[in-house]
FIKE-322392 format. One record per residue (C-alpha): residue in three letters; x, y, z; residue number from 1. Coordinates in nm, 3 decimals. Layout:
<rs>
   torgu        xx        yy        zz   lumza
     Ala         X         Y         Z     NUM
...
</rs>
This chain:
<rs>
   torgu        xx        yy        zz   lumza
     Met     1.328   -14.512    16.314       1
     Ala     1.399   -14.499    15.939       2
     Phe     1.262   -14.142    15.934       3
     Glu     1.511   -14.024    16.199       4
     Ser     1.796   -14.219    16.037       5
     Ala     1.736   -14.050    15.701       6
     Phe     1.738   -13.706    15.864       7
     Ala     2.052   -13.793    16.061       8
     Gln     2.230   -13.901    15.739       9
     Ala     2.115   -13.584    15.562      10
     Phe     2.240   -13.371    15.851      11
     Leu     2.582   -13.541    15.850      12
     Tyr     2.628   -13.507    15.475      13
     Leu     2.519   -13.144    15.462      14
     Ala     2.735   -13.052    15.764      15
     Ala     3.034   -13.230    15.610      16
     Ala     2.972   -13.053    15.278      17
     Leu     2.962   -12.711    15.446      18
     Val     3.282   -12.773    15.643      19
     Ala     3.453   -12.916    15.333      20
     Val     3.380   -12.605    15.126      21
     Leu     3.491   -12.363    15.399      22
     Val     3.812   -12.549    15.486      23
     Gly     3.899   -12.637    15.126      24
     Lys     3.860   -12.278    15.010      25
     Arg     4.045   -12.134    15.310      26
     Leu     4.344   -12.366    15.250      27
     Gly     4.340   -12.294    14.877      28
     Leu     4.271   -12.659    14.789      29
     Gly     3.933   -12.604    14.623      30
     Ser     3.598   -12.750    14.720      31
     Val     3.639   -13.084    14.537      32
     Leu     3.940   -13.197    14.737      33
     Gly     3.767   -13.072    15.052      34
     Tyr     3.465   -13.291    14.974      35
     Leu     3.682   -13.598    14.911      36
     Ile     3.874   -13.552    15.236      37
     Ala     3.555   -13.491    15.434      38
     Gly     3.397   -13.802    15.283      39
     Ser     3.699   -14.010    15.384      40
     Leu     3.685   -13.875    15.739      41
     Ile     3.316   -13.949    15.800      42
     Gly     3.318   -14.279    15.609      43
     Pro     3.350   -14.644    15.720      44
     Trp     3.731   -14.617    15.741      45
     Gly     3.737   -14.284    15.926      46
     Leu     3.504   -14.172    16.203      47
     Arg     3.239   -14.423    16.085      48
     Trp     2.959   -14.169    16.101      49
     Val     2.822   -14.317    15.777      50
     Gly     2.840   -14.676    15.658      51
     Arg     2.787   -14.871    15.339      52
     Glu     2.458   -14.692    15.274      53
     Ser     2.676   -14.412    15.135      54
     Glu     2.672   -14.600    14.803      55
     Gln     2.301   -14.520    14.769      56
     Ile     2.372   -14.152    14.832      57
     Thr     2.645   -14.161    14.567      58
     His     2.414   -14.314    14.307      59
     Phe     2.154   -14.046    14.382      60
     Ala     2.415   -13.771    14.371      61
     Glu     2.543   -13.888    14.030      62
     Phe     2.250   -13.687    13.898      63
     Gly     2.463   -13.383    13.981      64
     Val     2.704   -13.487    13.704      65
     Val     2.408   -13.496    13.462      66
     Met     2.304   -13.145    13.566      67
     Met     2.660   -13.020    13.534      68
     Leu     2.682   -13.140    13.172      69
     Phe     2.343   -12.983    13.096      70
     Leu     2.463   -12.647    13.231      71
     Val     2.793   -12.680    13.045      72
     Gly     2.593   -12.737    12.727      73
     Leu     2.393   -12.421    12.793      74
     Glu     2.720   -12.224    12.794      75
     Leu     2.827   -12.358    12.452      76
     Gln     2.693   -12.220    12.128      77
     Pro     2.647   -12.492    11.863      78
     Ala     2.888   -12.305    11.637      79
     His     3.156   -12.315    11.907      80
     Leu     3.100   -12.688    11.956      81
     Trp     3.133   -12.741    11.581      82
     Arg     3.466   -12.560    11.588      83
     Met     3.579   -12.808    11.856      84
     Arg     3.495   -13.117    11.646      85
     Arg     3.859   -13.190    11.565      86
     Gln     3.951   -13.174    11.932      87
     Ile     3.661   -13.398    12.032      88
     Phe     3.701   -13.669    11.769      89
     Gly     4.072   -13.622    11.703      90
     Leu     4.234   -13.560    12.039      91
     Gly     3.961   -13.752    12.227      92
     Leu     3.996   -14.066    12.013      93
     Leu     4.375   -14.051    12.034      94
     Gln     4.364   -14.019    12.412      95
     Val     4.135   -14.318    12.469      96
     Val     4.308   -14.551    12.221      97
     Val     4.668   -14.460    12.304      98
     Ser     4.610   -14.459    12.681      99
     Ala     4.434   -14.799    12.674     100
     Leu     4.709   -14.957    12.462     101
     Ala     4.992   -14.804    12.666     102
     Ile     4.846   -14.908    13.003     103
     Gly     4.770   -15.252    12.860     104
     Gly     5.125   -15.282    12.725     105
     Val     5.276   -15.199    13.064     106
     Leu     5.054   -15.462    13.231     107
     Val     5.149   -15.726    12.971     108
     Ala     5.513   -15.650    13.043     109
     Cys     5.433   -15.713    13.411     110
     Gly     5.306   -16.063    13.328     111
     Leu     4.929   -16.021    13.280     112
     Gly     4.740   -16.179    12.991     113
     Trp     4.659   -15.950    12.700     114
     Gln     4.280   -15.976    12.751     115
     Leu     4.303   -15.874    13.117     116
     Ala     4.559   -15.603    13.041     117
     Leu     4.352   -15.452    12.759     118
     Gly     4.036   -15.461    12.973     119
     Ile     4.211   -15.273    13.255     120
     Gly     4.362   -15.032    13.002     121
     Leu     4.020   -14.943    12.860     122
     Ile     3.882   -14.887    13.211     123
     Leu     4.170   -14.668    13.328     124
     Ala     4.172   -14.463    13.006     125
     Met     3.860   -14.285    13.135     126
     Ser     3.889   -13.968    13.344     127
     Ser     3.659   -13.796    13.594     128
     Thr     3.423   -13.553    13.421     129
     Ala     3.284   -13.423    13.750     130
     Ile     3.613   -13.360    13.930     131
     Val     3.800   -13.223    13.629     132
     Leu     3.532   -12.977    13.513     133
     Gln     3.460   -12.857    13.867     134
     Ser     3.830   -12.810    13.948     135
     Leu     3.900   -12.629    13.619     136
     Ser     3.594   -12.405    13.666     137
     Glu     3.701   -12.307    14.019     138
     Arg     4.032   -12.183    13.878     139
     Asn     3.880   -12.014    13.571     140
     Leu     4.061   -12.251    13.335     141
     Met     3.767   -12.369    13.125     142
     Arg     3.827   -12.104    12.857     143
     Thr     4.199   -12.177    12.826     144
     Glu     4.367   -12.414    12.579     145
     Ala     4.403   -12.673    12.853     146
     Gly     4.041   -12.635    12.965     147
     Glu     3.890   -12.664    12.618     148
     Ser     4.112   -12.962    12.529     149
     Ser     4.023   -13.136    12.856     150
     Phe     3.653   -13.077    12.796     151
     Ala     3.678   -13.215    12.440     152
     Val     3.847   -13.534    12.563     153
     Leu     3.597   -13.581    12.846     154
     Leu     3.309   -13.540    12.602     155
     Phe     3.456   -13.806    12.374     156
     Gln     3.507   -14.036    12.673     157
     Asp     3.134   -14.008    12.746     158
     Leu     3.071   -14.115    12.387     159
     Ala     3.326   -14.396    12.414     160
     Val     3.174   -14.554    12.726     161
     Ile     2.908   -14.740    12.524     162
     Pro     3.149   -14.916    12.282     163
     Val     3.384   -14.991    12.572     164
     Met     3.096   -15.156    12.759     165
     Ala     3.031   -15.366    12.448     166
     Val     3.397   -15.469    12.410     167
     Leu     3.474   -15.561    12.772     168
     Pro     3.263   -15.882    12.787     169
     Leu     3.450   -16.006    12.477     170
     Leu     3.774   -16.000    12.681     171
     Ala     3.638   -16.232    12.954     172
     Thr     3.852   -16.528    13.059     173
     Leu     3.649   -16.621    13.371     174
     Pro     3.288   -16.743    13.412     175
     Ala     3.034   -16.457    13.410     176
     Gly     2.880   -16.357    13.743     177
     Pro     2.509   -16.390    13.819     178
     Gly     2.440   -16.018    13.791     179
     His     2.595   -15.975    13.450     180
     Gly     2.376   -15.804    13.193     181
     His     2.117   -15.674    13.437     182
     Asp     2.072   -15.307    13.363     183
     Ser     1.811   -15.065    13.239     184
     Ala     1.916   -15.116    12.876     185
     Ala     1.909   -15.498    12.885     186
     Trp     1.591   -15.502    12.672     187
     Met     1.799   -15.382    12.374     188
     Ala     2.017   -15.695    12.384     189
     Ala     1.748   -15.894    12.202     190
     Leu     1.746   -15.650    11.911     191
     Pro     1.973   -15.693    11.607     192
     Gly     2.266   -15.453    11.576     193
     Trp     2.103   -15.230    11.313     194
     Ala     1.792   -15.196    11.532     195
     Gln     2.001   -15.101    11.837     196
     Ala     2.174   -14.832    11.630     197
     Leu     1.840   -14.698    11.510     198
     Val     1.700   -14.689    11.865     199
     Thr     2.009   -14.505    11.989     200
     Met     2.003   -14.247    11.709     201
     Gly     1.629   -14.208    11.753     202
     Ala     1.672   -14.131    12.123     203
     Val     1.930   -13.860    12.049     204
     Ala     1.710   -13.718    11.772     205
     Ala     1.416   -13.714    12.015     206
     Val     1.619   -13.514    12.267     207
     Val     1.719   -13.260    12.001     208
     Ala     1.363   -13.233    11.866     209
     Val     1.205   -13.187    12.208     210
     Ala     1.466   -12.928    12.314     211
     Arg     1.430   -12.733    11.989     212
     Leu     1.056   -12.756    11.922     213
     Ala     0.868   -12.831    12.243     214
     Val     1.066   -12.679    12.528     215
     Arg     1.032   -12.312    12.431     216
     Pro     0.650   -12.308    12.402     217
     Ile     0.619   -12.501    12.728     218
     Phe     0.856   -12.269    12.913     219
     Arg     0.680   -11.967    12.762     220
     Ala     0.349   -12.089    12.899     221
     Ile     0.503   -12.160    13.241     222
     Ala     0.675   -11.820    13.248     223
     Gly     0.335   -11.661    13.185     224
     Thr     0.210   -11.801    13.517     225
     Arg     0.489   -11.609    13.698     226
     Gln     0.532   -11.902    13.937     227
     Arg     0.905   -11.948    13.997     228
     Glu     0.859   -12.293    14.151     229
     Ala     0.675   -12.414    13.838     230
     Phe     0.967   -12.311    13.619     231
     Thr     1.212   -12.486    13.853     232
     Ala     1.000   -12.802    13.847     233
     Ala     0.986   -12.792    13.466     234
     Ala     1.366   -12.754    13.444     235
     Leu     1.420   -13.052    13.674     236
     Leu     1.160   -13.252    13.481     237
     Leu     1.342   -13.182    13.155     238
     Val     1.680   -13.301    13.283     239
     Ile     1.539   -13.606    13.464     240
     Gly     1.338   -13.707    13.157     241
     Ile     1.645   -13.686    12.934     242
     Ala     1.848   -13.888    13.186     243
     Leu     1.582   -14.163    13.196     244
     Leu     1.558   -14.181    12.816     245
     Met     1.934   -14.204    12.771     246
     Thr     1.981   -14.478    13.031     247
     Lys     1.694   -14.680    12.877     248
     Val     1.881   -14.698    12.546     249
     Gly     2.220   -14.758    12.707     250
     Leu     2.365   -14.412    12.652     251
     Ser     2.526   -14.180    12.904     252
     Ala     2.264   -13.966    13.080     253
     Ala     2.523   -13.689    13.111     254
     Leu     2.584   -13.697    12.735     255
     Gly     2.213   -13.666    12.658     256
     Ala     2.179   -13.375    12.900     257
     Phe     2.477   -13.206    12.736     258
     Val     2.317   -13.237    12.390     259
     Ala     1.994   -13.083    12.521     260
     Gly     2.191   -12.800    12.682     261
     Val     2.370   -12.719    12.356     262
     Val     2.038   -12.711    12.167     263
     Leu     1.897   -12.469    12.426     264
     Ala     2.210   -12.250    12.434     265
     Asn     2.042   -11.989    12.212     266
     Ser     1.712   -12.003    12.400     267
     Glu     1.575   -11.694    12.572     268
     Tyr     1.525   -11.911    12.881     269
     Arg     1.890   -12.011    12.907     270
     His     1.976   -11.782    13.198     271
     Glu     1.660   -11.878    13.388     272
     Leu     1.746   -12.247    13.349     273
     Glu     2.098   -12.182    13.473     274
     Ser     1.985   -11.993    13.782     275
     Asp     1.720   -12.253    13.869     276
     Leu     1.942   -12.561    13.829     277
     Glu     2.275   -12.426    13.961     278
     Pro     2.191   -12.478    14.334     279
     Phe     2.077   -12.837    14.270     280
     Lys     2.388   -12.908    14.062     281
     Gly     2.623   -12.773    14.327     282
     Leu     2.457   -12.961    14.612     283
     Leu     2.435   -13.293    14.428     284
     Leu     2.793   -13.270    14.304     285
     Gly     2.907   -13.203    14.660     286
     Leu     2.723   -13.515    14.775     287
     Phe     2.874   -13.710    14.487     288
     Phe     3.229   -13.614    14.585     289
     Leu     3.153   -13.692    14.949     290
     Gly     3.026   -14.034    14.839     291
     Val     3.346   -14.099    14.643     292
     Gly     3.545   -14.015    14.955     293
     Thr     3.343   -14.250    15.175     294
     Ala     3.376   -14.529    14.916     295
     Ile     3.757   -14.539    14.935     296
     Asp     3.835   -14.878    15.092     297
     Phe     4.128   -14.792    15.317     298
     Gly     4.119   -15.144    15.462     299
     His     4.196   -15.296    15.123     300
     Ile     4.452   -15.023    15.057     301
     Ala     4.630   -15.099    15.385     302
     Ala     4.632   -15.472    15.312     303
     Asn     4.772   -15.415    14.961     304
     Leu     4.954   -15.087    15.017     305
     Gly     5.248   -15.147    14.783     306
     Leu     5.033   -15.275    14.496     307
     Val     4.774   -14.994    14.523     308
     Leu     5.031   -14.714    14.554     309
     Ala     5.237   -14.856    14.268     310
     Gly     4.923   -14.885    14.055     311
     Ala     4.815   -14.527    14.131     312
     Ala     5.162   -14.383    14.068     313
     Gly     5.202   -14.589    13.752     314
     Leu     4.865   -14.475    13.616     315
     Leu     4.943   -14.108    13.679     316
     Ala     5.292   -14.142    13.527     317
     Val     5.200   -14.343    13.216     318
     Lys     4.870   -14.174    13.135     319
     Gly     4.993   -13.828    13.236     320
     Gly     5.309   -13.861    13.025     321
     Leu     5.109   -13.972    12.721     322
     Leu     4.862   -13.687    12.766     323
     Phe     5.146   -13.436    12.781     324
     Leu     5.292   -13.575    12.457     325
     Leu     4.950   -13.573    12.289     326
     Gly     4.901   -13.215    12.396     327
     Arg     5.233   -13.115    12.243     328
     Val     5.153   -13.309    11.923     329
     Arg     4.826   -13.113    11.904     330
     Arg     5.036   -12.793    11.937     331
     Leu     4.940   -12.697    12.290     332
     Thr     5.195   -12.485    12.471     333
     Cys     5.410   -12.659    12.734     334
     Ala     5.214   -12.486    13.010     335
     Ser     4.875   -12.584    12.866     336
     Ala     4.991   -12.941    12.798     337
     Leu     5.102   -12.972    13.161     338
     Val     4.763   -12.861    13.296     339
     Phe     4.588   -13.082    13.038     340
     Ser     4.785   -13.391    13.145     341
     Ala     4.739   -13.316    13.518     342
     Ala     4.362   -13.286    13.471     343
     Leu     4.309   -13.614    13.285     344
     Ala     4.583   -13.842    13.421     345
     Ala     4.363   -14.003    13.687     346
     Gly     4.078   -14.251    13.657     347
     Gly     3.713   -14.146    13.653     348
     Glu     3.370   -14.223    13.791     349
     Phe     3.279   -14.429    13.482     350
     Ala     3.559   -14.665    13.585     351
     Phe     3.348   -14.781    13.882     352
     Val     3.066   -14.879    13.645     353
     Leu     3.306   -15.053    13.406     354
     Ile     3.480   -15.239    13.692     355
     Thr     3.145   -15.373    13.815     356
     Leu     3.054   -15.477    13.461     357
     Ser     3.392   -15.646    13.406     358
     Thr     3.374   -15.835    13.735     359
     Gly     3.028   -15.965    13.647     360
     Ala     3.132   -16.051    13.290     361
     Gly     3.438   -16.248    13.404     362
     Val     3.708   -16.014    13.274     363
     Phe     3.879   -16.027    13.616     364
     Asp     3.804   -16.149    13.968     365
     Glu     3.663   -15.950    14.261     366
     Glu     4.002   -15.902    14.428     367
     Thr     4.140   -15.737    14.115     368
     Gly     3.824   -15.526    14.096     369
     Arg     3.868   -15.401    14.453     370
     Thr     4.230   -15.310    14.379     371
     Leu     4.128   -15.118    14.067     372
     Val     3.856   -14.933    14.262     373
     Ala     4.119   -14.828    14.520     374
     Val     4.360   -14.713    14.247     375
     Val     4.090   -14.512    14.068     376
     Ala     3.962   -14.355    14.393     377
     Leu     4.312   -14.251    14.504     378
     Thr     4.396   -14.094    14.168     379
     Met     4.061   -13.916    14.155     380
     Ala     4.133   -13.772    14.499     381
     Ala     4.474   -13.658    14.372     382
     Thr     4.329   -13.482    14.063     383
     Pro     4.241   -13.148    14.233     384
     Leu     4.591   -13.135    14.383     385
     Leu     4.752   -13.209    14.047     386
     Ile     4.548   -12.936    13.876     387
     Leu     4.627   -12.692    14.159     388
     Ala     5.000   -12.764    14.141     389
     Ser     5.020   -12.746    13.761     390
     His     4.810   -12.429    13.750     391
     Arg     5.024   -12.251    14.007     392
     Tyr     5.338   -12.358    13.825     393
     Thr     5.212   -12.229    13.492     394
     Ala     4.970   -11.958    13.611     395
     Arg     5.116   -11.676    13.408     396
     Cys     5.135   -11.884    13.092     397
     Val     4.776   -12.014    13.091     398
     Ala     4.588   -11.721    13.243     399
     Ala     4.491   -11.556    12.915     400
     Pro     4.195   -11.734    12.756     401
     Ala     4.165   -11.900    12.424     402
     Ala     4.497   -11.889    12.237     403
     Ala     4.817   -11.816    12.424     404
     Asp     5.026   -11.883    12.113     405
     Arg     4.841   -11.643    11.887     406
     Glu     5.056   -11.354    11.771     407
     Ser     4.913   -11.009    11.823     408
     Asp     4.837   -10.810    11.509     409
     Val     4.837   -10.473    11.684     410
     Arg     4.999   -10.173    11.518     411
     Asp     5.070    -9.813    11.613     412
     Leu     4.788    -9.589    11.491     413
     Gly     4.947    -9.276    11.640     414
     Ala     4.638    -9.240    11.861     415
     Pro     4.653    -9.038    12.185     416
     Ala     4.457    -9.304    12.375     417
     Ile     4.497    -9.680    12.417     418
     Ile     4.194    -9.877    12.540     419
     Cys     4.245   -10.225    12.692     420
     Gly     3.919   -10.419    12.680     421
     Phe     3.636   -10.339    12.442     422
     Gly     3.336   -10.494    12.616     423
     Arg     3.026   -10.302    12.724     424
     Tyr     3.233   -10.054    12.929     425
     Gly     3.531    -9.994    12.700     426
     His     3.304    -9.978    12.398     427
     Ala     3.114    -9.679    12.540     428
     Val     3.439    -9.496    12.618     429
     Gly     3.586    -9.564    12.275     430
     Arg     3.273    -9.464    12.087     431
     Leu     3.247    -9.137    12.282     432
     Leu     3.606    -9.049    12.190     433
     His     3.537    -9.142    11.828     434
     Thr     3.236    -8.908    11.808     435
     Gln     3.466    -8.621    11.909     436
     Gly     3.725    -8.704    11.645     437
     Ile     3.974    -8.863    11.887     438
     Arg     4.130    -9.188    11.767     439
     Ser     4.214    -9.471    12.004     440
     Thr     4.407    -9.797    11.969     441
     Val     4.190   -10.077    12.106     442
     Leu     4.331   -10.401    12.249     443
     Asp     4.136   -10.704    12.372     444
     Asn     4.266   -11.043    12.493     445
     Asp     3.957   -11.240    12.384     446
     Pro     4.006   -11.358    12.022     447
     Asp     3.635   -11.438    11.976     448
     Gln     3.543   -11.086    12.087     449
     Val     3.802   -10.937    11.851     450
     Glu     3.672   -11.141    11.558     451
     Thr     3.309   -11.043    11.627     452
     Leu     3.389   -10.671    11.662     453
     Arg     3.590   -10.670    11.340     454
     Arg     3.299   -10.821    11.152     455
     Ile     3.084   -10.535    11.278     456
     Gly     3.344   -10.286    11.156     457
     Phe     3.542   -10.188    11.467     458
     Glu     3.921   -10.158    11.447     459
     Val     4.014   -10.384    11.739     460
     Tyr     4.340   -10.577    11.787     461
     Phe     4.412   -10.896    11.975     462
     Gly     4.683   -10.874    12.239     463
     Asp     4.785   -10.905    12.603     464
     Ala     4.845   -10.548    12.720     465
     Ser     5.047   -10.666    13.021     466
     Arg     5.337   -10.731    12.778     467
     Pro     5.561   -10.423    12.752     468
     Asp     5.663   -10.506    12.394     469
     Leu     5.299   -10.516    12.282     470
     Leu     5.219   -10.185    12.451     471
     Ala     5.520   -10.035    12.277     472
     Ile     5.398   -10.161    11.938     473
     Ala     5.054   -10.012    12.015     474
     Gly     5.217    -9.670    12.048     475
     Ala     5.234    -9.632    12.426     476
     Ala     5.551    -9.422    12.399     477
     Arg     5.358    -9.149    12.211     478
     Ala     5.013    -9.194    12.363     479
     Glu     4.885    -8.979    12.649     480
     Ile     4.603    -9.190    12.795     481
     Leu     4.573    -9.557    12.888     482
     Val     4.219    -9.682    12.959     483
     Ile     4.191   -10.024    13.127     484
     Ala     3.829   -10.140    13.101     485
     Leu     3.874   -10.509    13.183     486
     Arg     3.655   -10.711    13.421     487
     Asp     3.941   -10.906    13.582     488
     Val     4.117   -10.700    13.848     489
     Ala     4.426   -10.926    13.847     490
     Thr     4.481   -10.863    13.475     491
     Thr     4.416   -10.492    13.530     492
     Leu     4.682   -10.473    13.801     493
     Ser     4.929   -10.657    13.577     494
     Ile     4.876   -10.402    13.298     495
     Val     4.907   -10.114    13.546     496
     Lys     5.238   -10.252    13.670     497
     Thr     5.371   -10.278    13.314     498
     Ala     5.255    -9.928    13.223     499
     Arg     5.404    -9.768    13.535     500
     Gln     5.737    -9.944    13.483     501
     Tyr     5.787    -9.888    13.110     502
     Phe     5.561    -9.593    13.023     503
     Pro     5.535    -9.375    13.337     504
     His     5.416    -9.073    13.138     505
     Leu     5.079    -9.236    13.061     506
     Arg     4.776    -9.114    13.252     507
     Val     4.588    -9.430    13.348     508
     Phe     4.208    -9.446    13.380     509
     Leu     4.073    -9.762    13.543     510
     Arg     3.740    -9.943    13.552     511
     Ala     3.645   -10.100    13.888     512
     His     3.359   -10.347    13.903     513
     Ser     3.301   -10.303    14.276     514
     Arg     3.414   -10.116    14.587     515
     Val     3.645   -10.404    14.680     516
     Glu     3.821   -10.385    14.342     517
     Ala     3.853   -10.009    14.386     518
     Tyr     4.033   -10.073    14.718     519
     Glu     4.282   -10.301    14.541     520
     Leu     4.352   -10.041    14.275     521
     Leu     4.396    -9.773    14.540     522
     Asp     4.643   -10.000    14.718     523
     Ala     4.839   -10.012    14.391     524
     Gly     4.868    -9.633    14.402     525
     Glu     4.610    -9.549    14.135     526
     Gln     4.367    -9.258    14.163     527
     Glu     4.169    -9.238    13.836     528
     Ile     3.925    -9.514    13.930     529
     Tyr     3.569    -9.535    13.799     530
     Arg     3.319    -9.773    13.956     531
     Glu     3.099    -9.892    13.673     532
     Thr     2.766    -9.886    13.859     533
     Leu     2.812    -9.556    14.044     534
     Asp     2.713    -9.323    13.759     535
     Ser     2.402    -9.515    13.660     536
     Ser     2.283    -9.548    14.021     537
     Leu     2.333    -9.175    14.089     538
     Arg     2.157    -9.088    13.765     539
     Met     1.859    -9.300    13.873     540
     Gly     1.867    -9.145    14.221     541
     Gly     1.863    -8.798    14.069     542
     Asp     1.566    -8.884    13.849     543
     Ile     1.382    -9.022    14.152     544
     Leu     1.446    -8.696    14.343     545
     Gln     1.296    -8.502    14.053     546
     Ala     0.998    -8.739    14.041     547
     Leu     0.942    -8.665    14.410     548
     Gly     0.935    -8.290    14.353     549
     Met     1.297    -8.164    14.370     550
     Ser     1.411    -7.929    14.096     551
     Gly     1.639    -8.063    13.824     552
     Asp     1.934    -7.844    13.927     553
     Asp     1.906    -7.942    14.294     554
     Ala     1.878    -8.310    14.205     555
     Arg     2.189    -8.296    13.988     556
     Arg     2.378    -8.101    14.256     557
     Ala     2.276    -8.358    14.520     558
     Ala     2.399    -8.643    14.301     559
     Glu     2.729    -8.468    14.230     560
     Gln     2.782    -8.385    14.597     561
     Tyr     2.707    -8.747    14.685     562
     Arg     2.966    -8.861    14.431     563
     Gln     3.236    -8.633    14.572     564
     Ala     3.164    -8.734    14.931     565
     Asp     3.154    -9.103    14.841     566
     Glu     3.488    -9.082    14.659     567
     Thr     3.640    -8.916    14.965     568
     Phe     3.506    -9.184    15.199     569
     Leu     3.619    -9.457    14.960     570
     Arg     3.979    -9.345    14.998     571
     Glu     3.946    -9.310    15.374     572
     Met     3.794    -9.656    15.412     573
     Ala     4.064    -9.820    15.198     574
     Ala     4.312    -9.779    15.484     575
     His     4.095    -9.986    15.722     576
     Arg     3.966   -10.262    15.495     577
     His     4.202   -10.533    15.628     578
     Asp     4.094   -10.476    15.991     579
     Gln     3.727   -10.568    16.018     580
     Ala     3.664   -10.400    16.354     581
     Lys     3.824   -10.071    16.249     582
     Tyr     3.654   -10.092    15.910     583
     Ile     3.306   -10.127    16.062     584
     Asn     3.364    -9.845    16.312     585
     Ala     3.503    -9.617    16.041     586
     Ala     3.213    -9.705    15.811     587
     Arg     2.956    -9.615    16.077     588
     Glu     3.131    -9.287    16.157     589
     Ser     3.166    -9.201    15.788     590
     Gln     2.800    -9.270    15.722     591
     Asn     2.693    -9.045    16.009     592
     Ile     2.913    -8.760    15.884     593
     Phe     2.800    -8.827    15.527     594
     Asp     2.430    -8.808    15.615     595
     Ser     2.467    -8.498    15.831     596
     Val     2.660    -8.308    15.560     597
     Met     2.413    -8.396    15.288     598
     Arg     2.107    -8.312    15.500     599
     Ala     2.254    -7.984    15.623     600
     Asp     2.324    -7.868    15.270     601
     Phe     1.975    -7.947    15.149     602
     Ser     1.777    -7.870    15.465     603
     Gly     1.628    -7.560    15.311     604
     Lys     1.509    -7.729    14.996     605
     Ser     1.145    -7.819    14.968     606
     Arg     0.962    -8.069    14.757     607
     Asp     0.626    -8.047    14.592     608
     Pro     0.384    -8.189    14.851     609
     Glu     0.171    -8.339    14.574     610
     Lys     0.472    -8.553    14.470     611
     Thr     0.540    -8.688    14.816     612
     Arg     0.190    -8.797    14.918     613
</rs>
């Protein structure tokens, strides 16, 4: 039955997706490569659990790419996008043009005609938006030089797909196939060029107008109903509607969704949209990567092994080398240029669309098309590995976000305290010291944060505090206190190591986001650890005790006793955290002792019966 078959296919894909994520993460390969491998295993050339119908799943799952670009747009402020305009239209244009010409030149040297060579060059100049952005996000590289440059190029490639689709039929040397020109935007072919341009610009303007003027009132009305499913349905409706409009006028659906996301980046409903769409995006992207894996034609690869492998290796070498040079020309560091080239060296999902179009238009024959599909699929599968390898090789160089080359402007203020990180946590510490007349030298490794705080009037300096020379310039030799209020525990540990090695006299106070991070800091030998949610939760608990009838002094004493006991148990539990069985047993025993001590101390206290009814 078709009903049972559909459920069986859904079960196989979801099971494969779950296994792919677990295995990929456990082996350190990332989820994308896990999806691709799982798709290859269950596909027609592996275990044959799914057949050619996987193409339909892949087309459906391409909507995940649209959602991903919408969510990426929500994360970008329009001002930030405007600052990236030179990267998008400068670096992006250079990448597409230079890569297409270079690949075409190599193919001409191999004996192909210039029309065929240029057509293939334009197709292979594109990279995979889905795989690159997902892989960079998994490794927290989106805010680095390499991540921002890669995103800018990918965004331009989305813009370039339309003119490339217009140019490819002009390079045809073979008769056009019967399916050529049949797409959702075919109705525009009858319009003159100026009318097509007006329709395209009108569609983009409509997206911007709807996102800016209509979406907020609609979402406000839906939010008033307090029906979560209605808000989710409205979010899906918005993205699907934009995708339909863009495809009807021949534009990239992902590009239209990105524009709408950017327009809504300042909306009060931004976080609600993100939380509602994130599960759909993740699931559909997983299905998309699985579909790419099942679509790899290993039969054709085996029959043309030398040609396919040579094509894949040549593409990665030529395109990757050019990308590295372009990165250096655009003044990226060597480390960032290496990650940038590794991310974009492969082909992309748009190549499959362009190959189909070129085959139908007579640019090349079906055999050449199948070979190109195999080359693109293999290089796409290699992309997560390339990013992983380049990131591990250059991890220390590209870890700090947004401007590794920027020189720190820090100076020694003669302050007794140095604060690393001036977000919500470090800001409160620094302001408290300031109110008591105690100066502090403040460092932050986020240049945007530094710029914003300076506009407000705070004396904050940009710099990576894990560098001993920078800490020395900040006055660490004369300071007494080092406060590390950063969110990232890896960066915190790096700064601690530097401080202990070069400035052992400093008394270090550390922020821990969670109990697990506190364990890691304890393992490093630190003791002055402050969990950021502990104070606020105990303060609330104390207020609740008073609301239930306990006196203010007793409530405060109970909270303080809880804090002391919890800190003691935290240090005891740290020794068992790597052995799950011992950890659970110790946790149960500690909780029993904890409860009995607290209850015994307060057994004689009474509460107002009126408060506890």
